[in-house]
N, C-alpha and C positions, 0 to 999 in steps of 0.2 A: 549428441544430446538427443534423448528420446522425446517423443511427442508429449508425454506426460510431464517430463522435467521442463520442457519448453513452456507448456501452458501453465505450470505451477508458478512460473516466474511472476505472473500477475498478482497472485495471492501474496507472495513474498514481498513484492514491492509495496503492496498495500499495508502489510504489517510494519515494514520499515518506516513508511510515512507516518503511520499512527504513533510509532515510538518516537519519532522526531517531533511530532506535534506535542506529545507528552513532555518531552525534554524541554521544548520551548515554553510550555506552560509552567513547568517547574522553575525555569530560570526567571520567568516573569514574576512568579510569586516571590522568589528570592530577591529580585530587584526591588520589590515593594518593601520588603522587610529591611533590606540594606539601606534603602533611601529614607527610611523613617529616622528622624533625628530629633532629639529633645532640644528645641530652640528656647526653652524657658531657662536653661542653664546659661551661665555666663561663659563665653568662649574665650579662653586665654591663648590657646595655641591656634595658629592660622594654617596649620598643615592640613591639606585636603585629603587625608588618608581615607576617610569614609567615601568621599566623592570619587576617588580613584577606583575603588572597588565597584562602585555603582557604574562608572563609565565602562569598566572592563566587562561587567555583566551585560550592559546594554549592547556593547560591541558583539558579545557572544550571541545575544538574541538576534541581532541583525544578521550575523553570519548564518545562524541556523535557519532563519526565515528565508534567506537566499537559497540555502541548500534544499529546504522544503519545496520552494517554488520550482527549482530545477528538477527535483524528484517527481513532483506532481506532473510537470510537463512531460517528462519521460514516461511516466505511468500512463498518461492519457494517450500518448503516441503508441505505446506498446499495446494498450487495450484496443485501440482502434485497429491496429494491424492484426491482432489476434482475432478480433470479431470478424473482420473481413475474411481471414483465412478460414475460420469456422464456417462462415456463411458460404464459402466456396466449395464446401463438400456437396456431393451429389445426393446423399441420403438425408432426407429431412429429419429422421429420428436421430441420426448421428449428430446432426447439427444442433438439434434441440438439447440432447443430453450434454454435449460438450459445452454449449453456451450456459446452460443452467449450472453445471458443475464448476467450470473454471471462471466464468465471468460473474455469475451471480453468487458463487460460493455456497451453493446448496448441497446438502448431503444426498447421497444416492437414495436413501430411504424417502426423503422428501420429494425427490424427482419422481420416484416410482408412484407415489400418491398422486402427484400433479398430472402425470401422464397416464394414470390409471393402468399401470403395469405392475407386475410382481417385482420385488426387489432383485431377485435372481435375473430376471430378464433385463432389467436396467443395468445390472453389473455386466452382463454379456454385451449389451449395446455399447456400454462405455468402452469395453475392451476392443470391440470391433471398430468403434469410432476412432479410437486412438490409432489403431492399425491403419485405417484409411487416411487419417490426418498425416501420419508419418510417411506413407507412400506418396501422398499428394504433395507434401512439402518436405522433400528429402533434405534440403539444406536448412535445417532448423538452427537458427542463432539470432 
């Protein structure tokens, strides 16, 4: 795995967590619509068909929440590990570029403006920083 692929895992995990949060939100909205029942009508049948669907949906929500919690814990651990690795680099400029790009998810153009460098120079710094990261941490996984 290259340094770039390794560091991009953080962004990918963040995207997956956001999608899971959206999935949970959608299920919660669905559970509210499933749970609404017209109690003004007389009930003849005692079959809990509507309740069973609601219970299944709630079970799915609980399962997704557990999955989200586990993913967030993994994300926090990975982020902490990667930040420490980035901060372990000797060159401050490399450290700054990699942190801004992979941890803060900033674009190279934005980093160039913040660091008061040209875009081309920041691209070069990024490439050199990835090379140093890869040689410093040869066992990336």
